[in-house]
C-alpha positions, 0 to 999 in steps of 0.5 A, a space after each residue: 502389403 507385407 514388404 512393401 515397407 523399406 526403411 527411411 532411416 538410411 535414405 534420410 541419413 543419405 540424403 542428409 550426406 548429400 545436402 551437406 556436401 551441396 551445401 560446401 559446394 554452394 559456399 565454393 562456388 561464390 567463392 569462385 564467383 567473388 574472386 578472379 578465377 584466373 590465380 586460382 587455377 594457375 595456383 593448384 597447376 603450381 603444386 607439383 605432384 611429389 609435393 602433394 604425395 608429401 603432404 599427403 604421407 605426413 598427414 597420415 602420419 601425424 593421423 598415426 600419432 594420433 591413433 597412438 595417443 587415442 590409445 593410451 587415453 582410452 586405454 587410461 580409462 581403462 579400454 584395454 584395446 591393442 594397437 590393430 584395433 585402437 588402429 582400426 577404431 580412429 582410422 574408421 571414424 577418420 573415413 567416417 567423417 567424409 559421411 557424418 556430420 562434423 567432427 562427432 560423426 567420426 567419434 561415431 564410427 570410431 566407437 562402434 568396433 571399440 563399444 564392441 571390441 573393449 570388456 570395457 565400453 563404458 571405458 571407451 566411450 570416457 576416453 574418446 570423452 577426455 581426449 575430445 577435451 585433449 585435442 579441444 585444449 590441444 587447439 586452444 592453445 595452439 590458437 593462443 600462440 598463435 595470436 601470441 606470435 602476431 600481436 603486431 602485425 594483428 589488426 587490433 579489430 581483428 585481435 578484438 574480435 577473436 578475443 571476444 569470440 574465445 571469450 565466448 567460447 570460454 563462457 559458453 562452455 562453462 554454462 553448459 557445465 553447470 547446467 549439465 551440474 545442476 539438471 544430473 539429479 533430476 534428469 536421473 530421476 526415475 530412470 531404471 536401475 540398467 541406466 544408472 548402473 552405465 552412467 555409473 560405469 562412465 564415470 568411474 572410467 572418467 574418474 580413472 582417467 583424472 586420477 592419471 593426470 601425467 597421462 592427460 599431459 602428454 597427450 594434450 602435448 602429442 594433439 599439440 604436435 598433431 595439430 601444428 604438423 597439419 599447421 606446417 603440411 598446410 604452409 608447404 602446400 601454400 609455399 608451392 601455391 605461390 603464398 609464403 606467408 610466416 608461420 606465425 599466421 598459419 599458427 593464428 588462422 588455421 586453429 580458428 579456420 578449423 574450429 569454424 569448420 567444425 560447424 554441422 553446416 557442409 561436409 566435413 566442414 568443406 567450403 566453410 574452411 576455405 572461406 574461414 582462411 580467406 577473411 581471416 588471412 585477409 588482414 595480412 595482404 594474402 590474396 584471397 585465390 591463392 588462400 582458396 586454392 591452397 585451402 582446396 589442396 588441403 582439402 584434397 588431401 583430406 578426402 584423399 587421406 580420408 579415403 585412404 584411412 578408410 582402407 586400412 581400416 578395413 584391413 586391419 578388420 579383416 586381418 583381425 579376428 572377429 569381435 567376441 560375442 556377447 560383450 556386454 553394450 554400454 
């Protein structure tokens, strides 16, 4: 019957969101089961509202710097986006992490606007790829700094395990690169000319970024500053919870927990991040309930920040001019 068919795509997408949120709540439920709840409630109650709001403002300011960094990288590829449009893309992507899996979902939202508003859509995609690479390097640099700062207090077994994980990730990255290079020409064989032309534009934009190593260096330093700021804000929340750990320990544990949260198992890494923090900080004598309280408080900041980011993106969209029609898509 005509009109009786309804598209299954949106329903399947929302079902996936619901399942990932349920998975996150399931992981948190396991933590609640094995950790005493009284110290957890007491730690959360100790956080002053003013401290929470101050951390939230700091979170948004750090991501404002992240938006400027993203614009700098994509414009080095030739995207030609102004700051308002870049902020709309960036904060829209931050909001998208509430509904789409892992970090890739935020990129989908971020690119959705950028590809329409830029005269060179390929440059937006190439710049976003470069920006993600820079962010990964910044997170790796922060992790290595944390490992270097806690050699005496880090148990040998845990230190060896961390180095094995980092080494495995490095080997995996090299293997993926080599496989991509080996399959590049076979995959292009028989492809239509239009597809190869778009790929050539993307490759040219990547080359433009690589010709500006000083931009990549500046963006790496900004990325390092943003990630370190988020670590400091987490440590401030933990202090309010009664967990005054040295900052060098947070520099070790926080980036590793964030890497674990990038796996698209739960929505935005909810539950996975907290479980990783509890496991990573346990060898340093950090009580599990207090670590979980700090993690939950940080989740509150992240969710509130994402909602505000979505509102900012919507206001920027309404304030800006409507995107021009007919812009060629990548």
